[in-house]
C-alpha positions as CSV (number, residue, x, y, z in Angstrom):
1,X,6.7,-27.5,1.5
2,X,3.5,-27.4,3.6
3,X,2.5,-23.9,2.6
4,X,-0.9,-22.6,3.5
5,X,-3.1,-21.9,0.4
6,X,-6.7,-21.0,-0.1
7,X,-8.5,-21.9,-3.3
8,X,-11.3,-20.2,-5.3
9,X,-11.9,-17.4,-2.7
10,X,-13.4,-14.0,-2.9
11,X,-10.9,-11.2,-2.8
12,X,-13.5,-8.8,-1.4
13,X,-13.2,-10.7,1.9
14,X,-9.5,-9.6,2.1
15,X,-9.6,-6.2,0.4
16,X,-9.7,-3.0,2.5
17,X,-12.1,-1.7,-0.2
18,X,-14.3,-4.8,0.2
19,X,-14.3,-5.1,-3.5
20,X,-13.0,-8.0,-5.7
21,X,-13.9,-11.1,-7.6
22,X,-12.5,-14.6,-7.2
23,X,-8.9,-15.8,-7.3
24,X,-8.0,-19.4,-7.8
25,X,-5.0,-19.6,-5.5
26,X,-4.0,-17.4,-2.6
27,X,-0.7,-18.5,-0.8
28,X,0.4,-17.5,2.7
29,X,4.2,-18.2,3.2
30,X,5.3,-18.0,6.9
31,X,9.1,-18.0,6.3
32,X,11.7,-16.6,3.9
33,X,12.3,-20.2,2.6
34,X,8.6,-20.6,1.9
35,X,8.4,-17.2,0.2
36,X,11.4,-17.9,-2.0
37,X,10.0,-21.3,-2.9
38,X,6.8,-19.8,-4.1
39,X,8.6,-17.1,-6.1
40,X,10.7,-19.8,-7.8
41,X,7.8,-22.1,-8.4
42,X,4.9,-19.9,-9.4
43,X,4.5,-18.2,-12.8
44,X,4.4,-14.5,-12.3
45,X,2.4,-14.3,-9.1
46,X,1.1,-11.0,-7.6
47,X,2.5,-10.2,-4.1
48,X,0.6,-8.3,-1.4
49,X,1.0,-7.6,2.3
50,X,-2.1,-6.3,3.9
51,X,-4.2,-5.7,0.8
52,X,-4.3,-1.9,1.5
53,X,-3.8,0.7,-1.3
54,X,-5.2,-1.9,-3.7
55,X,-8.4,-2.1,-5.9
56,X,-9.2,-5.6,-7.1
57,X,-11.3,-6.2,-10.2
58,X,-14.9,-7.3,-9.5
59,X,-14.4,-9.7,-12.3
60,X,-11.6,-11.5,-10.5
61,X,-7.8,-12.1,-10.8
62,X,-6.4,-15.0,-12.9
63,X,-2.9,-14.8,-11.6
64,X,-1.8,-16.6,-8.4
65,X,-1.6,-14.4,-5.4
66,X,0.9,-14.4,-2.5
67,X,0.1,-12.7,0.8
68,X,3.0,-12.0,3.2
69,X,0.8,-11.3,6.2
70,X,2.1,-14.4,8.0
71,X,5.7,-13.8,7.0
72,X,5.9,-11.3,9.9
73,X,9.0,-11.9,12.0
74,X,11.1,-9.0,13.3
75,X,14.0,-8.5,15.6
76,X,15.1,-5.4,17.6
77,X,18.8,-5.3,18.7
78,X,19.9,-2.0,20.4
79,X,18.9,0.6,17.7
80,X,18.9,-1.9,14.8
81,X,15.7,-3.4,13.5
82,X,15.4,-6.3,11.1
83,X,11.9,-7.0,9.7
84,X,10.4,-9.4,7.3
85,X,8.3,-8.1,4.4
86,X,5.0,-9.0,6.0
87,X,5.4,-7.2,9.3
88,X,2.7,-4.6,9.8
89,X,4.0,-1.1,10.1
90,X,1.7,-0.3,13.0
91,X,2.9,-3.4,15.0
92,X,6.6,-2.5,14.4
93,X,6.0,1.1,15.3
94,X,4.5,0.1,18.7
95,X,7.3,-2.4,19.4
96,X,10.0,0.2,18.7
97,X,8.3,2.7,21.0
98,X,8.5,0.1,23.8
99,X,12.3,0.1,23.2
100,X,12.4,3.9,23.1
101,X,13.3,3.9,19.4
102,X,12.0,6.7,17.2
103,X,11.6,6.8,13.4
104,X,8.5,4.6,12.9
105,X,5.8,6.8,14.5
106,X,4.4,7.7,11.1
107,X,3.4,4.1,10.5
108,X,1.3,3.8,13.7
109,X,-2.0,4.3,11.8
110,X,-1.0,2.6,8.5
111,X,-2.7,-0.7,7.5
112,X,0.3,-1.6,5.3
113,X,3.3,-3.9,5.7
114,X,7.0,-3.2,5.6
115,X,7.2,-4.6,2.1
116,X,4.4,-2.3,0.8
117,X,5.7,0.7,2.7
118,X,9.2,0.3,1.1
119,X,7.7,-0.3,-2.3
120,X,5.9,3.0,-2.3
121,X,8.4,4.8,0.1
122,X,5.6,5.5,2.5
123,X,5.7,8.7,4.5
124,X,3.7,11.0,6.8
125,X,4.2,13.6,9.4
126,X,7.7,14.5,8.2
127,X,8.9,10.9,8.5
128,X,9.6,8.4,5.7
129,X,10.3,4.6,5.6
130,X,13.5,5.4,3.7
131,X,14.9,7.8,6.4
132,X,16.0,4.9,8.6
133,X,16.6,2.2,6.1
134,X,20.1,0.6,5.8
135,X,19.7,-2.3,3.5
136,X,17.3,-4.9,2.1
137,X,17.3,-8.5,0.9
138,X,15.4,-9.0,-2.3
139,X,14.5,-11.7,-4.7
140,X,15.3,-10.9,-8.4
141,X,12.5,-12.6,-10.3
142,X,14.4,-12.3,-13.6
143,X,17.6,-14.0,-12.4
144,X,15.8,-16.1,-9.8
145,X,18.3,-15.2,-7.1
146,X,18.5,-13.4,-3.7
147,X,20.6,-10.2,-3.6
148,X,21.3,-7.6,-0.9
149,X,20.9,-3.9,-1.8
150,X,21.9,-0.8,0.1
151,X,19.6,2.2,0.6
152,X,21.4,4.1,-2.2
153,X,20.6,1.3,-4.6
154,X,16.8,1.8,-4.1
155,X,16.2,5.1,-6.0
156,X,13.8,6.5,-3.4
157,X,11.6,9.4,-4.4
158,X,8.1,10.6,-3.5
159,X,5.9,7.5,-3.5
160,X,8.5,5.7,-5.6
161,X,11.4,3.2,-5.4
162,X,13.4,0.9,-7.5
163,X,10.8,-1.8,-6.7
164,X,8.5,-0.1,-9.1
165,X,11.1,-0.2,-11.9
166,X,12.9,-3.5,-11.6
167,X,11.9,-7.2,-11.0
168,X,12.7,-7.1,-7.2
169,X,10.5,-8.6,-4.5
170,X,11.4,-7.5,-0.9
171,X,12.2,-10.3,1.5
172,X,13.4,-8.4,4.5
173,X,14.8,-5.0,5.5
174,X,17.2,-3.6,8.1
175,X,16.9,-0.2,9.8
176,X,18.8,2.0,12.2
177,X,16.6,4.1,14.5
178,X,17.4,6.8,17.0
179,X,16.8,6.8,20.8
180,X,14.3,9.1,22.3
181,X,12.1,9.2,25.5
182,X,9.3,6.7,25.3
183,X,6.9,9.4,26.4
184,X,7.8,11.6,23.4
185,X,7.4,8.7,21.0
186,X,4.1,7.7,22.5
187,X,2.8,11.3,22.2
188,X,3.8,11.5,18.5
189,X,2.0,8.2,17.9
190,X,-1.1,9.5,19.6
191,X,-1.0,12.7,17.6
192,X,-0.6,10.8,14.3
193,X,-3.4,8.5,15.0
194,X,-5.7,11.3,16.1
195,X,-4.9,13.2,12.9
196,X,-5.9,10.1,10.9
197,X,-9.2,9.7,12.8
198,X,-10.3,13.3,12.2
199,X,-9.1,13.5,8.5
200,X,-9.7,10.0,7.1
201,X,-12.6,7.6,6.9
202,X,-13.1,5.3,9.9
203,X,-15.1,2.0,9.9
204,X,-16.1,2.3,6.2
205,X,-14.3,0.4,3.4
206,X,-11.5,2.5,1.8
207,X,-7.9,2.2,0.7
208,X,-6.4,5.5,1.8
209,X,-5.4,8.3,-0.5
210,X,-6.6,7.8,-4.1
211,X,-4.2,10.2,-5.9
212,X,-0.6,11.3,-5.3
213,X,0.0,14.9,-4.3
214,X,1.2,16.9,-7.3
215,X,4.6,18.6,-6.8
216,X,4.2,21.5,-4.3
217,X,0.5,20.9,-4.1
218,X,-2.2,18.9,-2.3
219,X,-4.4,16.5,-4.3
220,X,-7.1,16.7,-1.5
221,X,-7.1,20.6,-1.7
222,X,-7.4,20.6,-5.5
223,X,-10.1,18.0,-5.5
224,X,-12.0,19.9,-2.9
225,X,-11.8,23.1,-5.0
226,X,-13.5,21.4,-7.9
227,X,-16.3,20.1,-5.8
228,X,-15.2,16.4,-5.6
229,X,-16.8,15.9,-2.2
230,X,-20.2,15.9,-3.9
231,X,-19.3,13.1,-6.4
232,X,-20.5,9.5,-6.3
233,X,-20.9,6.7,-8.9
234,X,-22.9,3.6,-8.1
235,X,-21.9,2.4,-4.6
236,X,-18.7,4.5,-4.4
237,X,-18.5,8.1,-3.3
238,X,-15.9,10.7,-2.3
239,X,-15.5,11.0,1.5
240,X,-17.2,14.1,2.8
241,X,-14.3,15.1,5.1
242,X,-11.4,14.6,2.6
243,X,-11.7,14.9,-1.2
244,X,-8.8,12.5,-1.9
245,X,-10.6,9.5,-0.4
246,X,-13.2,7.2,-1.9
247,X,-15.4,5.0,0.3
248,X,-17.4,1.9,-0.6
249,X,-20.7,2.9,1.0
250,X,-23.1,0.6,-0.9
251,X,-21.6,-2.6,-2.4
252,X,-19.5,-0.7,-5.0
253,X,-17.8,-2.5,-7.8
254,X,-14.3,-1.9,-9.2
255,X,-15.9,-0.2,-12.2
256,X,-17.8,2.2,-9.8
257,X,-14.5,3.2,-8.2
258,X,-12.7,3.6,-11.5
259,X,-15.5,5.7,-13.0
260,X,-15.4,7.9,-9.9
261,X,-11.7,8.3,-10.1
262,X,-12.0,9.2,-13.8
263,X,-14.5,12.0,-13.0
264,X,-12.2,13.3,-10.3
265,X,-9.2,13.2,-12.6
266,X,-11.1,15.0,-15.4
267,X,-12.4,17.8,-13.2
268,X,-8.9,18.6,-12.0
269,X,-7.5,18.4,-15.5
270,X,-10.2,20.7,-16.9
271,X,-9.9,23.3,-14.1
272,X,-6.2,23.3,-13.3
273,X,-4.5,21.5,-16.2
274,X,-3.1,19.0,-13.7
275,X,-3.2,15.2,-14.5
276,X,-3.4,13.5,-11.1
277,X,-1.6,10.2,-10.8
278,X,-3.3,7.4,-8.9
279,X,-1.8,6.2,-5.6
280,X,-4.1,3.2,-5.5
281,X,-3.1,0.2,-7.6
282,X,-5.5,-1.8,-9.8
283,X,-5.2,-5.5,-10.3
284,X,-7.3,-8.1,-12.2
285,X,-9.3,-8.7,-15.3
286,X,-11.0,-5.7,-16.9
287,X,-14.3,-5.0,-18.6
288,X,-14.0,-3.0,-21.8
289,X,-14.9,0.2,-19.9
290,X,-12.4,-0.4,-17.1
291,X,-9.7,-1.0,-19.8
292,X,-10.5,2.4,-21.3
293,X,-10.2,4.2,-18.0
294,X,-7.0,2.4,-16.9
295,X,-5.3,3.4,-20.2
296,X,-5.7,7.0,-19.1
297,X,-5.5,6.9,-15.4
298,X,-2.6,4.4,-15.1
299,X,-1.1,5.0,-18.5
300,X,-1.4,1.3,-19.5
């Protein structure tokens, strides 16, 4: 197949963090057939959508990478929506608003794709990607086959799904949304986007929330209470308006970010006895120090 591929490129040029070393091969499938072909042909590739919520190693990544950003077809039929894994949530949110369909407003400010949002069961403003999901088509990398799963098969929880437990790669998903006045949907989208503008970093490299919220608590609130907003390591620092965000303000490395995360983690553990779990995912080769930190932060 004539699949687009880039060779020996810098991942920092794709990362929302603007951090990352080189990868030898980065593939861009444009259809489900091309995507399945790569999953069958490549040896244990890493799959990404929009490269949000990801920290790449400054040393680089040895595995092949697949980016689904060009596998972005979707169809809206009455209240039913079918979307490929690479469709950006913000794009689909807007398209559904034009059809007076509600349920995707929360994705209006997200940089992520449908595949990534389902993987982590993305949610915000009392809406979740799993609320409207009906079924998915996935590729089982162990059995090398395509299977269809219903919502109840996906073990959705807070920031979790079966995709984090089993060798499944999302190909496409189907949803059923509800009808509402276009004006109401538009207003909710505007409110959500305004909230993100006032609470989250704008126009400075970051990957969103760094840690998951502990049960019945807020990671940002706890981090604020331990003075995290004053912390920085190398070119990485905690965002001054929200303690659960790290920004790359001066050519930060992956080690800078991990060291800063480790300081944040330890301050919360020492003061509250809570072990925060990272929401950001780390990929690539590690220095010895990075390996030490990841063993604790990511339990690996």
